[in-house]
C-alpha positions in Angstrom: -19.6 7.4 -6.5 -16.0 8.4 -7.2 -14.4 8.2 -3.7 -14.9 6.2 -0.5 -12.9 7.1 2.5 -13.0 4.2 5.0 -11.9 4.3 8.6 -12.6 2.5 11.9 -13.7 4.0 15.3 -12.2 2.9 18.6 -11.6 5.5 21.3 -11.8 8.0 18.5 -14.0 10.6 20.2 -11.1 13.1 20.7 -10.1 13.3 17.0 -13.3 12.3 15.1 -14.7 15.8 14.4 -11.4 17.1 13.1 -10.9 13.8 11.1 -14.2 14.2 9.3 -13.5 17.8 8.5 -10.1 16.9 7.0 -11.6 14.0 5.1 -14.2 16.3 3.5 -11.6 18.9 2.5 -9.5 16.2 0.9 -12.5 14.6 -0.9 -13.5 18.0 -2.2 -10.1 18.5 -3.8 -10.2 15.0 -5.2 -13.4 15.9 -7.0 -16.6 14.0 -7.6 -19.2 12.5 -5.3 -17.7 10.9 -2.1 -18.7 9.0 1.0 -17.0 8.6 4.4 -17.5 5.1 5.8 -17.0 4.8 9.5 -17.0 1.4 11.2 -17.6 1.5 14.9 -15.6 -1.4 16.3 -17.3 -1.6 19.7 -15.7 1.6 20.9 -16.0 2.1 24.6 -16.1 5.9 24.5 -18.7 8.2 22.8 -17.3 7.7 19.3 -20.6 6.3 17.9 -22.8 9.0 19.4 -20.5 11.7 18.2 -20.3 10.2 14.7 -24.1 10.1 14.5 -24.4 13.7 15.7 -21.8 14.9 13.1 -23.6 13.0 10.4 -27.0 14.5 11.2 -28.2 16.6 8.2 -25.2 15.5 6.1 -25.3 13.3 3.0 -21.8 11.9 2.9 -21.4 9.8 6.1 -22.2 6.1 6.4 -21.9 4.6 9.9 -21.6 0.9 10.4 -22.0 -0.2 14.0 -20.6 -3.6 14.9 -22.3 -5.6 17.6 -19.1 -5.7 19.7 -15.3 -5.3 19.3 -14.1 -7.7 16.6 -10.7 -6.2 16.1 -9.1 -3.6 13.8 -8.5 -5.8 10.8 -12.0 -7.4 10.6 -13.5 -3.9 11.1 -11.4 -2.6 8.2 -12.6 -5.5 6.0 -16.2 -4.7 6.9 -15.6 -1.1 5.8 -14.1 -2.2 2.5 -17.1 -4.4 1.8 -19.4 -1.5 2.3 -17.4 1.0 0.2 -19.0 1.9 -3.1 -16.5 4.3 -4.6 -14.5 4.0 -7.8 -11.5 4.7 -5.5 -11.2 3.7 -1.9 -8.9 5.5 0.6 -8.4 3.5 3.8 -6.8 5.2 6.9 -7.0 5.4 10.6 -9.2 8.0 12.3 -6.7 9.0 15.1 -5.1 11.7 12.8 -1.7 10.1 13.0 -2.3 9.6 9.3 -3.2 12.8 7.4 -6.3 12.6 5.2 -4.5 15.1 2.9 -2.1 12.3 1.9 -4.9 11.3 -0.5 -3.7 13.8 -3.1 -0.1 12.7 -3.1 -1.2 9.1 -3.3 -3.4 9.9 -6.2 -0.6 11.7 -8.0 1.6 8.6 -7.6 -1.3 6.4 -8.8 -1.8 8.5 -11.9 2.0 8.6 -12.7 2.6 4.9 -12.2 -0.8 3.3 -13.1 -0.8 1.5 -9.7 -3.9 -0.2 -8.3 -2.8 0.4 -4.8 -0.6 3.2 -3.3 0.3 2.7 0.3 2.2 4.7 2.9 5.5 3.6 4.5 7.0 5.3 7.5 10.3 7.1 7.0 11.2 6.0 10.5 9.3 3.6 12.7 7.7 5.3 15.7 7.9 4.0 19.3 10.6 3.2 21.8 13.7 1.0 21.3 11.8 -2.2 22.3 8.9 -1.5 19.9 11.2 -0.7 17.0 13.4 -3.8 17.6 10.3 -6.0 17.9 8.9 -4.6 14.7 12.2 -5.3 12.8 12.4 -8.8 14.2 8.8 -9.5 13.1 9.5 -8.5 9.5 12.7 -10.4 9.4 11.0 -13.6 10.7 8.0 -13.1 8.4 10.3 -12.7 5.4 12.2 -15.9 6.2 9.0 -17.9 6.6 6.9 -16.5 3.8 7.4 -16.2 0.1 5.5 -12.9 0.1 7.6 -9.8 0.1 5.7 -7.8 2.6 6.8 -4.2 2.9 8.3 -3.0 6.1 6.9 -0.2 8.4 3.7 0.2 6.4 0.8 2.3 7.8 -2.9 1.8 7.3 -3.3 4.6 4.8 -3.6 3.4 1.2 -5.5 4.4 -1.9 -7.0 1.6 -3.9 -8.8 1.1 -7.2 -12.2 -0.5 -7.5 -10.9 -3.7 -9.1 -8.2 -4.0 -6.3 -10.9 -3.6 -3.6 -13.1 -6.2 -5.3 -10.2 -8.6 -5.2 -9.6 -8.0 -1.5 -13.3 -8.5 -0.8 -13.1 -11.9 -2.4 -11.0 -13.2 0.6 -13.4 -15.0 2.9 -11.0 -15.7 5.7 -12.1 -15.7 9.4 -8.6 -15.1 10.8 -7.8 -11.8 9.2 -4.3 -10.4 8.7 -5.1 -7.5 6.3 -1.6 -6.6 5.4 -0.9 -10.1 4.3 -4.1 -10.2 2.2 -3.2 -6.8 0.6 0.2 -8.1 -0.3 -1.1 -11.5 -1.5 -3.7 -9.9 -3.8 -0.9 -8.7 -6.1 -1.6 -6.1 -8.8 0.6 -3.1 -9.3 1.5 -1.6 -5.9 3.5 1.5 -5.1 5.0 2.8 -1.8 5.1 6.4 -0.7 7.3 7.6 2.2 5.2 9.3 4.9 5.8 10.7 8.3 3.3 9.4 10.8 2.4 11.8 13.6 2.5 10.7 17.2 -0.6 11.2 19.3 0.2 9.2 22.4 0.5 5.5 23.1 -0.8 3.0 20.6 -4.0 1.1 21.3 -2.2 -2.1 20.4 -1.1 -3.8 23.6 1.8 -6.2 23.8 -0.8 -9.1 23.9 -2.6 -7.8 20.8 0.7 -7.4 18.9 1.8 -10.9 19.7 -1.6 -12.3 18.7 -1.4 -10.4 15.4 2.1 -11.7 14.8 1.0 -15.3 15.3 -2.0 -14.7 13.0 0.3 -13.2 10.4 2.7 -16.1 10.3 0.2 -19.0 10.6 -2.2 -17.4 8.1 0.2 -17.3 5.2 3.0 -19.8 5.9 3.3 -23.5 6.9 7.1 -23.0 7.2 7.0 -23.3 11.1 5.6 -26.8 10.8 8.2 -27.8 8.2 10.9 -26.4 10.5 9.7 -28.5 13.4 9.6 -31.6 11.2 13.2 -31.2 10.1 14.3 -30.3 13.6 12.7 -33.6 14.8 14.6 -35.5 12.1 17.8 -33.8 13.1 17.3 -34.7 16.7 16.4 -38.3 15.8 19.6 -38.6 13.7 21.7 -37.2 16.6 20.0 -39.7 19.0 21.0 -42.5 16.6 24.6 -41.3 16.6 24.7 -41.0 20.4 23.2 -44.6 20.7 25.9 -46.0 18.5 28.5 -44.2 20.5 27.1 -45.7 23.7 27.1 -49.2 22.3 30.7 -48.8 21.1 31.8 -47.6 24.5 30.0 -50.4 26.2 31.6 -53.0 23.9 35.2 -51.8 23.8 35.8 -49.5 26.8 33.4 -51.0 29.3 32.6 -47.7 30.9 29.1 -46.4 31.5 28.3 -43.5 29.1 27.2 -40.3 30.6 25.4 -39.9 33.8 22.4 -38.4 35.5 23.1 -34.9 34.1 23.1 -35.9 30.5 20.0 -38.0 31.0 18.1 -35.2 32.6 19.2 -32.7 29.9 18.0 -35.1 27.1 14.7 -35.6 28.8 14.0 -31.9 29.2 15.2 -31.1 25.7 13.1 -33.8 24.0 10.1 -33.0 26.3 10.3 -29.3 25.4 10.6 -30.1 21.7 7.6 -32.4 21.9 5.4 -29.9 23.8 6.4 -27.0 21.4 5.7 -29.2 18.4 2.3 -30.2 19.7 1.5 -26.6 20.5 2.5 -25.5 16.9 0.4 -28.2 15.4 -2.4 -27.0 17.7 -2.1 -23.4 16.4 -2.7 -24.6 12.8 -5.5 -26.9 13.9 -7.0 -23.9 15.6 -6.8 -21.9 12.4 -8.5 -24.7 10.5 -11.2 -24.9 13.3 -11.9 -21.2 13.0 -12.2 -21.4 9.2 -14.4 -24.5 9.0 -16.9 -23.0 11.5 -17.5 -20.3 8.9 -18.6 -17.8 11.5 -18.8 -14.2 10.3 -15.7 -12.0 10.7 -17.8 -9.3 12.2 -21.5 -8.8 13.0 -23.2 -5.6 12.0 -25.7 -4.3 14.6 -26.8 -1.1 12.8 -26.1 0.8 9.6 -26.8 4.5 9.4 -26.9 5.9 5.9 -27.8 9.4 4.5 -31.5 9.7 4.6 -32.1 7.1 7.3 -31.7 9.6 10.1 -34.4 11.6 11.8 
């Protein structure tokens, strides 16, 4: 098997037929035997039924049906585990990413000897708030993590077999795929692409915030170190204030501060304590998720060529 094209299905019914056609055309130009691996991530629409009907009588589509919605990143990892090709092309099925990018990515791979070629948006899509939040996330992540994660990346990437095998070796339960892809190393090359816009993103604000927390806590302990040093700084400041209060009491005989300063101190220290406990709780939650060793995703059915009526 020379090429595996891997994608996930979630509210993909409107674009799926065209997506498969484009993937077949791109795979034909690529040459050699190919497969299209579709992972149904508990899609609430008719994506699964449509995929099964489009696969009927064909020999190149593998459908993996998850038992429920586990999330985009665990679903992509499931697809990578199932892919058998010498090269693996991962992309989204909403046609915001063009399957025909495969050939340009392959040209870059051949020219540079890269193990992974990935797409980077020329300009980040979305409104002002979405763009600003995206830039803020990358800035914070860069400050907290030693990994140089590229900005404005898209899902689309072409990978060699040895690179995919390395990715499949990560057995994490809390999956931040972009971090894993960066952490794996090897020779990686970026390609500027223009992502098409086909309506609002399926990522809600809540999902984006959850992904940002997963990204930071999965690859960096810097927030915990920051809180530790902040606690030391506040403790040192409290010692200085206490010394000041004693000196005032001894030599000036005036009561230091009043009710306002006391209340401010209580609220400040109380907030710091609660946020510190919450941060430690986040990391303990990650440890809890990992030690339970539950599967990242549960496969309900697998439909391969030859298995269908």
